[in-house]
C-alpha positions in Angstrom: 7.2 63.6 19.8 9.2 65.4 17.2 12.9 64.3 16.7 14.2 67.7 17.9 12.6 67.3 21.2 13.9 63.7 21.6 17.5 65.0 20.9 17.2 67.7 23.7 15.8 65.3 26.1 18.6 62.7 25.2 21.3 65.6 26.0 19.6 66.4 29.4 19.9 62.8 30.4 23.3 62.4 29.5 24.4 65.5 31.4 22.6 64.2 34.3 24.3 60.9 34.2 27.8 62.7 33.7 27.3 64.8 36.6 26.3 61.9 39.0 29.3 59.8 37.6 31.5 62.8 38.4 30.3 63.1 41.9 30.5 59.3 42.4 34.2 59.3 41.2 35.2 62.4 43.4 33.7 60.6 46.3 35.8 57.5 45.6 39.0 59.3 45.3 38.7 60.9 48.7 36.5 58.6 50.8 37.7 55.2 52.2 35.1 52.4 52.3 35.9 50.6 55.6 34.3 47.6 57.5 32.6 48.3 60.7 35.2 46.3 62.7 37.9 48.5 61.2 36.1 51.5 62.3 36.0 50.2 65.9 39.7 49.5 65.8 40.6 53.0 64.4 38.2 54.4 67.2 39.9 52.4 69.9 43.4 53.7 68.5 42.4 57.3 68.5 42.7 57.7 64.7 39.1 59.2 64.1 38.7 63.1 64.5 35.1 63.5 63.9 32.1 61.2 63.1 28.6 61.8 61.5 26.0 59.0 62.4 22.8 58.3 60.5 20.4 55.4 60.8 22.5 53.3 58.4 25.9 54.8 58.0 28.7 56.3 59.8 31.0 58.7 58.1 33.8 61.1 59.2 37.3 62.1 59.1 40.7 60.4 60.0 43.2 62.2 62.2 45.6 61.5 59.7 44.8 60.3 56.1 44.8 56.5 55.5 46.1 55.5 52.2 45.9 59.1 50.8 42.1 59.4 51.9 41.1 61.9 54.6 37.5 60.6 54.8 35.8 57.3 55.7 32.5 55.7 55.5 31.1 52.4 56.9 27.9 50.9 57.5 26.3 50.6 61.0 26.0 47.3 62.7 23.7 46.7 65.8 26.1 47.4 68.8 25.3 44.3 70.8 25.8 42.0 67.8 29.2 43.8 67.0 30.5 43.2 70.5 29.7 39.6 70.1 31.4 39.4 66.9 34.5 41.3 68.2 34.8 38.9 71.3 35.1 36.0 68.9 37.6 37.6 66.5 35.4 37.9 63.5 35.9 40.6 61.0 32.6 42.2 60.4 31.2 45.1 58.5 27.7 46.5 57.3 25.8 46.3 53.9 23.3 48.6 51.9 19.8 47.3 51.6 19.8 49.7 48.4 22.6 51.1 46.3 22.5 54.8 45.0 21.1 53.6 41.6 18.2 51.8 43.3 17.4 54.7 45.5 17.7 57.2 42.4 15.3 55.0 40.5 12.9 54.8 43.4 12.3 58.5 43.4 12.7 59.0 39.4 10.8 56.1 38.2 7.4 57.0 40.1 7.8 60.6 38.8 8.2 59.4 35.1 5.5 57.0 35.5 3.1 59.8 36.8 4.2 62.3 34.0 3.7 59.5 31.4 0.0 58.7 32.6 -1.0 62.4 33.0 0.4 63.0 29.4 -1.4 60.0 28.1 -4.8 61.3 29.4 -4.2 65.0 28.5 -3.5 63.7 24.8 -6.7 61.7 24.7 -8.7 64.5 25.9 -7.3 66.8 23.5 -7.9 64.6 20.6 -11.5 64.1 21.9 -11.9 67.7 21.8 -10.4 68.1 18.4 -7.4 69.8 19.3 -4.9 67.1 18.3 -1.5 66.7 19.6 0.2 69.9 20.3 3.3 68.9 18.8 1.7 67.8 15.6 -0.3 70.9 14.9 1.9 71.7 11.9 2.2 68.3 10.6 0.2 67.3 7.5 -2.1 64.3 7.7 -1.8 63.4 4.0 -1.9 59.7 3.5 0.9 58.7 0.9 -0.3 56.1 -1.6 2.2 54.5 -4.0 1.2 52.7 -7.1 0.9 49.2 -5.5 -1.5 50.8 -2.9 -3.8 52.4 -5.0 -4.3 49.5 -7.3 -6.5 51.5 -9.7 -6.0 52.2 -13.3 -8.1 53.6 -16.0 -9.5 50.2 -16.7 -11.4 50.3 -13.4 -12.9 53.7 -14.5 -15.9 53.7 -17.0 -18.6 56.0 -18.2 -16.4 59.2 -18.1 -14.5 59.0 -21.3 -14.1 62.6 -21.9 -12.6 63.1 -18.4 -10.4 60.3 -18.8 -9.0 61.6 -22.2 -8.2 65.1 -20.6 -6.7 63.3 -17.6 -4.5 61.0 -19.9 -2.4 64.0 -20.6 -1.5 64.3 -17.1 -0.3 60.7 -17.2 1.8 61.2 -20.2 3.4 64.3 -18.8 4.4 62.6 -15.5 5.8 59.6 -17.5 7.5 61.7 -20.3 8.1 65.3 -19.3 10.7 66.2 -21.7 8.4 65.4 -24.9 5.6 67.7 -23.5 8.2 70.5 -22.8 9.8 70.4 -26.2 7.4 73.2 -27.8 7.3 75.2 -24.5 4.0 73.6 -23.1 3.5 73.2 -19.6 1.1 70.9 -17.6 -1.8 72.9 -15.9 -0.8 73.7 -12.2 -4.1 72.7 -11.0 -6.9 70.3 -12.2 -10.4 70.8 -10.6 -12.7 67.9 -10.8 -16.4 69.1 -10.7 -19.6 66.8 -10.5 -22.3 65.4 -8.3 -21.3 63.1 -5.5 -20.7 59.4 -6.4 -19.5 60.2 -10.1 -15.9 58.9 -9.4 -13.9 61.8 -9.0 -11.8 60.3 -6.1 -11.3 57.1 -8.3 -10.2 59.0 -11.4 -7.5 60.9 -9.1 -6.2 57.5 -7.9 -6.4 56.1 -11.5 -4.1 58.7 -12.6 -1.6 57.8 -9.7 -1.8 54.3 -10.5 -1.3 54.6 -14.5 1.7 57.1 -13.7 3.2 55.0 -11.0 4.0 57.9 -8.8 3.3 58.5 -5.0 -0.2 59.7 -4.4 -0.9 62.4 -1.6 -4.5 62.2 -0.6 -6.1 64.6 1.9 -9.5 66.0 2.7 -10.1 69.8 2.7 -11.7 69.5 6.2 -8.3 68.2 7.6 -6.7 71.6 7.0 -9.0 73.3 9.3 -8.1 73.5 13.1 -9.4 75.6 16.1 -5.7 76.9 16.3 -5.1 79.9 14.0 -2.2 79.2 11.8 -2.3 75.5 12.1 -4.1 74.9 8.8 -1.5 77.2 6.9 1.2 75.2 8.4 -0.3 72.0 7.2 -0.6 73.3 3.7 3.2 74.3 3.7 4.0 70.8 5.2 2.0 69.0 2.5 3.7 70.8 -0.4 7.1 70.4 1.1 6.7 66.7 1.3 5.4 66.7 -2.2 8.6 68.5 -3.4 10.7 65.9 -1.7 8.7 63.0 -3.6 8.3 64.6 -7.0 7.2 63.5 -9.6 3.8 63.0 -7.5 0.1 63.8 -7.4 -1.5 65.8 -4.8 -5.2 65.4 -4.3 -7.4 67.4 -2.1 -10.9 66.0 -1.8 -13.9 68.3 -0.8 -12.0 71.4 -1.7 -15.2 73.7 -0.9 -14.3 73.0 3.0 -10.8 74.7 2.5 -11.6 77.1 -0.5 -14.8 78.7 0.4 -15.3 82.3 -0.9 -13.8 84.8 1.3 -16.5 87.4 2.7 -15.8 91.1 3.5 -16.7 90.7 7.1 -14.0 89.9 9.3 -14.6 86.9 11.4 -13.3 85.6 14.6 -11.3 82.4 15.4 -12.4 79.8 12.9 -13.1 82.3 10.0 -9.6 83.9 10.2 -8.1 80.5 10.3 -9.8 79.4 7.2 -8.8 82.4 5.3 -5.2 82.1 6.5 -5.4 78.6 5.2 -6.8 79.4 1.8 -4.2 82.3 1.5 -1.4 79.8 2.2 -2.8 77.3 -0.5 -2.9 80.3 -3.0 0.6 81.1 -2.2 1.7 77.5 -2.7 -0.1 77.6 -6.0 1.8 80.4 -7.2 5.1 79.4 -5.8 5.5 75.7 -7.0 6.9 74.8 -10.7 4.8 72.3 -12.4 8.0 71.4 -14.3 9.4 69.6 -11.5 6.4 66.9 -11.7 3.9 67.9 -9.1 0.3 67.7 -10.2 -2.2 69.2 -8.1 -5.7 67.6 -8.3 -8.9 68.6 -6.4 -12.5 67.7 -6.3 -15.8 69.4 -5.3 -19.4 69.0 -5.8 -20.0 72.8 -5.0 -18.1 74.9 -7.4 -20.2 77.8 -6.9 -19.1 78.5 -3.5 -15.4 78.4 -4.3 -13.2 81.5 -4.0 -12.6 83.1 -7.4 -9.0 83.4 -6.6 -8.7 79.7 -6.6 -10.3 79.4 -10.1 -8.4 81.9 -12.0 -5.8 81.1 -14.7 -2.3 80.0 -13.2 -3.9 78.1 -10.2 -6.7 75.7 -11.1 -5.9 76.2 -14.7 -8.4 73.2 -15.9 -11.8 72.3 -14.8 -13.2 68.8 -15.7 -16.9 68.0 -15.3 -17.5 64.6 -14.1 -21.2 64.2 -14.8 -23.5 61.4 -14.3 -23.1 58.9 -17.1 -25.4 58.5 -20.0 -27.0 55.2 -21.0 -23.7 54.0 -22.8 -21.8 55.0 -19.9 -23.9 53.2 -17.4 -23.4 50.1 -19.2 -19.8 50.4 -19.2 -20.0 50.9 -15.6 -22.1 48.0 -14.9 -19.7 45.8 -17.0 -17.0 46.9 -14.5 -18.8 46.0 -11.6 -20.3 42.8 -12.9 -16.7 41.2 -13.0 -17.1 40.7 -9.2 -20.6 38.7 -9.3 -21.9 35.7 -10.8 -24.4 36.9 -13.3 -26.9 34.9 -15.6 -25.4 34.7 -19.2 -28.6 35.8 -20.6 -28.5 39.1 -18.6 -28.6 42.2 -21.0 -27.0 45.0 -19.4 -28.4 47.6 -22.0 -31.8 46.9 -20.4 -30.4 47.5 -16.7 -28.7 50.7 -18.1 -32.1 51.9 -19.4 -33.6 51.3 -16.0 -31.1 53.5 -14.0 -31.5 57.0 -15.6 -29.6 59.4 -13.3 -27.7 56.8 -11.4 -24.1 57.7 -10.8 -21.2 55.2 -10.7 -21.6 54.8 -6.9 -25.2 54.2 -7.3 -24.6 51.5 -10.1 -22.1 49.8 -7.8 -24.7 49.5 -5.1 -27.3 48.4 -7.5 -24.8 45.3 -8.6 -24.2 44.8 -4.9 -27.9 45.0 -4.0 -28.9 42.6 -6.9 -26.3 40.1 -5.6 -27.8 40.2 -2.2 -31.4 39.7 -3.5 -30.1 36.5 -5.5 -28.4 35.3 -2.4 -31.4 35.6 -0.2 -33.7 33.6 -2.8 -30.9 30.9 -2.9 -30.2 31.4 -6.6 -27.0 30.3 -8.2 -26.6 33.4 -10.3 -27.7 36.9 -10.5 -30.8 37.6 -13.0 -32.5 40.4 -14.4 -35.4 40.0 -11.9 -32.9 40.4 -9.2 -31.8 43.7 -10.6 -35.3 45.0 -11.2 -35.9 44.3 -7.5 -32.6 46.0 -6.4 -33.6 49.1 -8.6 -37.2 49.3 -6.8 -35.6 49.1 -3.4 -33.0 51.7 -4.2 -35.6 54.2 -5.8 -38.7 53.5 -3.8 -37.2 51.7 -0.5 -37.7 48.3 1.0 -41.1 46.7 0.8 -43.1 46.9 4.2 -45.5 44.0 4.0 -46.1 44.3 7.5 -47.9 47.7 7.2 -51.7 46.8 7.2 -53.9 49.2 5.5 -57.9 48.9 6.0 -59.8 47.9 2.7 -60.9 51.4 2.2 -57.3 52.7 2.1 -56.1 49.7 -0.1 -58.8 50.5 -2.7 -58.0 54.3 -2.7 -54.2 53.5 -3.4 -55.1 50.9 -5.9 -57.1 53.3 -8.0 -54.5 56.2 -7.4 -51.7 54.1 -8.8 -53.8 52.8 -11.7 -54.6 56.3 -12.7 -51.0 57.1 -12.8 -50.4 54.1 -15.1 -53.3 54.5 -17.3 -52.5 58.1 -17.9 -49.0 57.2 -18.9 -49.9 54.5 -21.3 -52.4 56.9 -22.7 -50.0 59.6 -23.7 -47.7 59.0 -26.7 -44.7 60.9 -25.3 -44.3 59.1 -21.9 -42.0 56.4 -21.0 -43.6 52.9 -21.0 -44.9 51.6 -17.5 -42.9 48.8 -16.0 -44.6 48.1 -12.9 -47.4 49.1 -10.6 -47.6 48.0 -6.9 -49.5 48.9 -3.7 -47.2 47.3 -1.3 -46.0 50.0 0.9 -42.4 51.0 0.9 -40.0 52.1 3.6 -39.8 55.9 2.4 -43.5 56.2 3.2 -45.0 55.6 -0.1 -48.1 53.3 0.0 -47.7 52.3 -3.6 -45.8 53.5 -6.5 -45.7 53.2 -10.5 -42.3 52.6 -12.1 -41.9 53.8 -15.7 -38.7 52.9 -17.8 -37.2 55.3 -20.1 -36.3 54.2 -23.5 -33.5 56.6 -24.1 -31.5 59.5 -22.5 -33.2 62.9 -23.0 -31.3 66.1 -22.9 -34.2 68.5 -24.1 -37.8 68.5 -23.0 -40.6 70.3 -25.0 -43.6 72.0 -23.2 -46.0 69.4 -24.3 -44.0 66.7 -22.7 -43.8 68.7 -19.6 -47.5 69.0 -19.7 -47.9 65.2 -20.3 -45.6 64.8 -17.2 -47.9 66.9 -15.2 -50.9 64.9 -16.4 -49.4 61.6 -15.2 -48.6 63.2 -11.8 -52.3 64.5 -11.2 -53.9 61.4 -12.7 -53.8 59.6 -9.2 -55.6 62.4 -7.5 -58.0 62.5 -10.7 -58.9 58.8 -10.0 -59.6 59.3 -6.5 -62.0 62.2 -7.1 -63.7 60.2 -10.1 -64.2 56.8 -8.1 -64.6 58.1 -4.6 -66.0 61.5 -5.2 -63.2 63.3 -2.8 -59.7 63.2 -2.6 -57.1 62.1 0.0 -53.7 63.5 1.3 -51.9 60.8 -0.7 -51.2 63.0 -3.6 -49.1 65.5 -1.7 -45.7 64.5 -3.3 -47.5 64.6 -6.6 -48.8 68.1 -6.1 -45.5 69.3 -5.1 -43.8 67.9 -8.2 -46.5 69.4 -10.3 -46.2 72.7 -8.8 -42.4 72.8 -9.5 -42.7 71.8 -13.1 -45.4 74.6 -13.6 -43.4 77.4 -11.8 -40.2 76.4 -13.8 -42.1 76.5 -16.9 -43.3 80.0 -16.2 -40.3 81.5 -14.5 -37.2 79.9 -16.0 -38.1 78.3 -19.4 -40.4 81.3 -20.8 -43.3 79.0 -21.6 -46.2 81.0 -20.5 -47.8 83.4 -22.9 -48.8 85.9 -20.4 -45.4 86.3 -19.0 -43.5 86.2 -22.4 -40.2 85.0 -23.0 -38.4 86.2 -19.8 -36.3 84.5 -17.0 -37.6 85.5 -13.6 -35.8 83.1 -11.6 -32.3 81.9 -12.2 -30.9 78.6 -11.0 -26.9 78.5 -10.3 -25.1 75.4 -11.2 -25.5 72.8 -8.4 -24.4 69.4 -8.1 -26.0 68.4 -4.7 -29.2 67.2 -6.3 -31.7 69.1 -4.1 -33.1 71.5 -6.9 -32.8 74.3 -4.5 -33.0 77.7 -6.4 -30.2 79.9 -5.4 -30.4 82.7 -7.9 -30.7 86.4 -7.1 -33.5 88.0 -5.1 -36.8 88.8 -6.5 -36.4 91.5 -9.1 -39.9 91.7 -10.3 -43.2 93.7 -9.2 -46.0 92.3 -7.4 -48.3 92.5 -10.5 -45.8 90.3 -12.1 -45.7 87.9 -9.3 -49.5 87.8 -9.4 -49.3 87.0 -13.1 -46.9 84.3 -12.3 -49.3 82.8 -9.8 -52.1 82.8 -12.3 -50.0 81.2 -15.0 -48.7 78.5 -12.5 -52.4 77.8 -11.5 -53.6 77.7 -15.1 -51.1 75.1 -16.2 -51.8 72.8 -13.2 -55.8 73.3 -13.7 -55.2 72.4 -17.5 -53.2 69.2 -16.6 -55.8 67.9 -14.1 -58.6 68.4 -16.5 -56.9 66.4 -19.2 -56.0 63.7 -16.4 -59.7 63.5 -15.6 -60.8 63.4 -19.2 -58.4 60.4 -19.9 -59.6 58.3 -16.8 -63.4 59.2 -17.6 -62.8 57.7 -21.0 -61.0 54.6 -19.7 -63.1 54.1 -16.6 -63.6 50.5 -17.4 -59.9 49.8 -17.6 -59.4 51.9 -14.2 -61.8 49.7 -12.3 -60.7 46.5 -13.9 -57.0 47.4 -13.3 -57.5 48.4 -9.6 -59.4 45.1 -8.8 -56.8 43.0 -10.2 -54.0 45.1 -8.3 -56.0 44.8 -5.1 -55.9 40.9 -5.8 -52.1 40.6 -6.9 -50.6 43.6 -5.2 -48.3 44.1 -8.0 -48.9 44.2 -11.9 -46.9 44.5 -15.1 -47.9 45.1 -18.7 -47.8 41.4 -19.2 -50.2 41.0 -16.6 -52.7 43.7 -17.6 -52.7 44.6 -21.3 -54.0 48.2 -20.9 -50.8 49.1 -19.3 -48.7 48.5 -22.3 -46.4 51.4 -22.5 -43.9 53.4 -19.3 -40.6 55.9 -17.0 -39.6 57.5 -13.6 -41.6 56.9 -10.4 -44.7 58.7 -9.3 -45.4 58.0 -5.5 -48.7 57.8 -4.0 
């Protein structure tokens, strides 16, 4: 309950007590409290003018006031017992089983208890329905972290050196605002951290607060959204009001897309109106506060493409910082940070582990270190070794082993030739990453086997010939099945989906098909969710062009399949020998089978 409501209730209770006290004082001034024996003597003497009798009391008026009091009150005594006491000359009177206070409490306490139980259950029901406490609708749920609570500095953040360098200016401004303002410069009002999930955006925000030693207001964008229209806007106002009182400080809004989604031209009902009011209030607050007072607004999102353009204009979120997946050097730095928490083998080479984890985010690497420690603990080791990291990578990429899944001999032979086809094709093409491991142990993600390749370096550009080689490796599993068994199975469904995607992007996005030319027919917006979904404009080409696209895609896939079959036909002896050895051992490395020397990524069966 808010302080204002507590104050009003206190006034009411005080006034009630004052009224009751005044009534008791007036009754004490005009009413004489006498014993029952005195009442009988006054009655015999004719000094009583009127009497009111209840079950427990007798009250009335004197004929003439006694000690200045015209009224009297006494407690009834059983008549037979009173006569016996009077005959023996005993002074006697009555008593009350309850006082006025106990009588009042006997009425008030059950009522208050009932109201309290009712309020408790109503509040629980409201919270379960997502409505929250009615008196707290406008209160912000921001959690305030001071420096000792964050416990994070830039030493705990690795792999994002460019982002750290830009955010270091924020720390310097908060610690020395006068120096930054001497030339008229001002800190950006808002800083938006953009990047895939798990890259350390929230960690960076907490590190800034830890470095600057200022209060840290953290709240998720979804916490502003309520079913009550106006509640979210009130929370935004309350949050900024708290920040002004605590300045210098940092406000961090996580998942900004939940709050700042682009407004549409269609008027909505209820929740849509509430979201727009909340966004409008945030825009007003961004325009209204002065960054010179020491308030820095940080926000994070992995969906920048859906944010309202009004949020991203100059003067609001002035600066956008991309926190992307780390490169090999960055991954090695992140691993060093997390390796402080485990007992690792001194001979462990982090650069090799960083090479195994292309595409991993900071959160993925933290999970990898933890999984490797679990693997080492499970086998009873004293320290974590490189083999534990390899097993952890396999678990994260392909899932846990399912040795209880038993395949019949024909299926095992087909899977073994399929995976050996992938591996031999990768080893035969000079531009492919070297093979690290081939296995036919089923995995929890549904793969009956997989071929793991290890990249030797990070790549940022891929040529047409390299894309075609990747398609050859992906189709080599199906080509091996057709070559050995004379027919194909459903095991290559994932390979076919990947090959089709590569071929279609070569044609429609990269302009790599001669019949189509150097044009882009499908655009892909900037996305960080990792699903690869094309979110471009509607199709803007003719049916004739669509047919040409289909033919070009089909030609690229057919060319890759023919190349895969040619390679495996030339290496048929290695294919049969490798599949036989794989059936015997279930897992192979290039050290176990020399024709595999070379390897990158994962091709699922």
